[in-house]
N, C-alpha and C positions, 0 to 999 in steps of 0.2 A: 504495501500498501505507500500511500504519497506518505514524502518527508514532511512528516509532523512532528514541530520547535514540542523539545520537552521540559521539566517544571525543574532544572539544573539551574535556569540561571536566577541570581541572587536577588531578582528585585522581585521573581514570582516567591521563591521560598521565603522570604521575611512573611509571608501574607500563607504558607501551605499549614496555620497549623487549622487543627477541627476535630472530630469525634468521630468513630467510625463502631463498631458491634461486633463483638465478636462472643458468644457463649450466653450471651443475652446480657449480656456490663458494658459500658461504654466505657471505653477507655481513649483519655486524654491522648493525640499525638502533637508531641509537641516539636522543637526546632531537631530532634536527632530524627537520623535516618528510619522510617518506617517503613513495612515493607506488603504486599499482599500476594497468595495463592487464586494463581486466577485457573479457570480452566483451558488449555492448550489446545481442545479439540472444538469449533461453533456445533459438532452434531454432537453432542451431551450432552445424551438424555436426561433433564431435569430429576427423574426419580433413581437416577444413579448417583449422581450427586448431593439429590437429598437425602441419599441410605448413608454416601460419607460424613457429611455435618450432622447425624444422628450418630451414627457408633462413634464416628474419632472426638469430635468436638461438644459432645454432650445436648445439642439442640432439639428440640422436643421435632420428630414429624412436620406440622402443621408449623413451626415456626425457619424451619429449615425449607420448607414450601414458600413460605412468605419473603424468606431472602432471596431468594435463587429467582423472584417475580418482583421483588426488587433493587436487585444486583444481577440482570445478570450476566453469567460467567464467574462473577467474583464468589469465593469460597472465605476467605477471610480480607478482610480491611486492615492496617494501617497498627501490625505488630511490632515486638523486633524483629535480628535478625535469626537469633535460634529456635525463636517457637513458627517461626513459619520454615525454618529449612525441616525443621522435627514433624510437622501439620503435613508436610510434601514427602516427608520417609511415608507419614502413614497413607498419606494418597497412592504415593509403588505398591503398597503393598496390597490395598484395595484395588488396584489394577484401573487409578483414575488416574487419566494425564494433565499432571499441569505444568506449571510454571511458577515461579516465583519476579517478581518485579518491585524494585523500589518505587518508593513516591515521588522522585522527582523523575523518575522517565516514567513517568505518565504520559501517554500526550497530548499535547493541544490542539482539540479541536475546532477547525474553523468554522466559525460562525454560521449556520446557515441560510441561503437566500433563499427565500420562497421565489420558486417557480412554477406559471402559473398556466405554460402551453409549455409542449419540446414538439415540433417537427420534423419530422425522421428521413436526415438524411440520405447519401449513401457511404459517407467517410464520417459522417459524424450528427448531432443534431443540433440546431434550435433553439436558444430556452427564450422564453421575454414573462418578463411583468410587466407592471403598467409602471417602472422607467428603464427600463432596462430590454435590449436583446441580443446575445452574445451565441457563439458556436462553440460546444464540445464535441474533439473528436473518438472517437471511439474506440481507439487506440490509447487514450491515455485513462481512461474509466479503471481503478481502482478500485472501489466497492460500490457493491448495488445491494441496498439492507432493505427493509420491510415494517412493518407494525401495523398490529391491529392493538389498539391503547382505549379501555375501555375508562370514559366518563356516565360519573351520573347528572343525571337532569334533574331539576326540582319540580314537583310533583304537580302536572295540573286538574284543575278541576273545573267539570265541566258546568256551562250556566245550567243549567237545571239545581245544580246541587246549590252553587253558590244565591241562586233565585231562591232556596227551599231556606237556607240557613240567613238572610235576608227576611224573611215571614216570618219563623219564626224567634228572632228578635224583635219586629216590631209587635208580636205576640206578646213576647214577655214586657216588653217595656210599656205598650197602650193600653193592654188586656191583660194584665193578671192576676182579677179576678175570675176568669174564666181555665181558668190554670190549679188544677186540682193536684192536691198530694195521691205522689203518685202516678201521676200522668202524665210525665215529662218525656219526651221524647226522648230516645236514647242520643247521647254522638253517634256520629259514623264515624266507622273508619279512619283513621287518619290515613291520607291515601298514600301509597307508598313510590318510592323518588325510584324513575326510570333509569336506566341502561341505554349506551349507546353506546357502541362498538366505529372508529374513527378509523377511517386506513389512511397513514403514511408511510412515503417514501423518500430514499436519502442517496443522489448517487453524491459521490466520493472519484474526485478529477486530480491529476496529475498537474494539467495543464490551465494556464489563467491565472486572473487575480479570484475568484471564486469558484474555486476546489473542493463545495459541497457547495449543493444543488437539494431542497428539499419541497416534494407539492405534496398536498391534499386533496381528498377522490374527492371530496364534494364540495372544492373551492379549483376544481383545477377544468381546464378545456380541453378538453379531448378531440378536440376535431382534426388534429393530427393522427386520428387514424385513419381517415379519409371513409373509406367502405365499411372498414369494421368496427365504427361505432356502433356502440347500443345503443338502448336508452336507461342502461342499470346503472347508474355510475359505478360500483362496488366491478360490477365484470368492465367496464373501459378501461379499468383502474389496473385487470388483473392483464388485459389483451397491453396494456403498455408496458406493466416487465414483460412479460412475453416480448415483445419486443424488443425491449433493451437489450436482455439475455441473451436473443438468437443477433443481435446486431452485436455486441462488442465481444467482440473476437481475442481483446488482450487477458480473458481469464479473469475478470474482475474478482477480489472474495465477496462473498454471498450468506447475510445470514437466513439463517430456519423458515425463518416470517416470509425473506422474498420469493423464495424456495416453493414454500407450504400457502401460500396464494397465488402462487403460480399457480401450483396443481391440483388448488379448491382445495387442500385440504382445511377441513372443520378446525376454527377462527380458535378454539376453545383449548388446541394443542398450545398454541404461541401468545395469550388474549397480553397484556400488560397493561398493569395498575394506572401507570400514571405517561405522562411523556415522557419528564425526568427518567421514571424507567431506561423508555428508549433510548435514553442519549446516556442511560452508563452503558447501555448492551454498544451503543456503539463508539463506544472508550473502550472498554472488552474488546472488538473487533477489531479496533486503531494497536492496541496492542500483538491482537495475532499478528498482523500487518505484520508491523514494524521488527517482530521476532522470525518473520517468516523472508524480510525482505535480509535479513543480517548473516543466517547461515542461508545465501543466495550464491 
């Protein structure tokens, strides 16, 4: 993957303090160099990683699963060299492929630039948004990623429910004598918050001033698909991922969700709880790309 800057520069390092989770305790990460243990294979099944976190790190099953959803690819974060190497040895014994990375070596991902439309050409594609249009060569693409992110929406009350509540309030206020003991209307159950799955895709390139593009399926113009375009935004999103993979002969890194959405795998297999979790997955994949580049 591309040459991401690291956190070893003094300017960043002075700000590199924070908290990390290990065995349900928060450990304070100060100026001492800290390390993380991450999965070294992007296709490692979450259930295998969770089983290791339960047996070796002492987490509860649900806690391990939640950790992997919130911080995909990261098994332990922000601990000293000796305990992280001990954890890696335990992972080796469990036949779980991992790697250790120092906090200052975590790559800095470029800020995503919104893409509102993509036009496919023979040797690359044009992307555009409200303020710019630029060209990206297929051979410069280093990573293709996607995510299905779950959002909770505020509950919606129907007009009939609102009207019934208003009439009840007026009855109580102006006609209290008509309300007999034990004749109160039961409170309606509180409406449940609704869930929405939002699809995102990110394209990383080693070319130009904007090496990180992002588009959201319900805010994207799919007219670049031409005659293949359908009436479904989700299907058009899938077709766009299909086109990107077919045309990027540079063999870019791809995450599980990108492959899964493309193959119509049920979204429950890779749903993330927040956009921050997706950003964390991109950081993990960038770590793997950086390590792969060093071994080339």
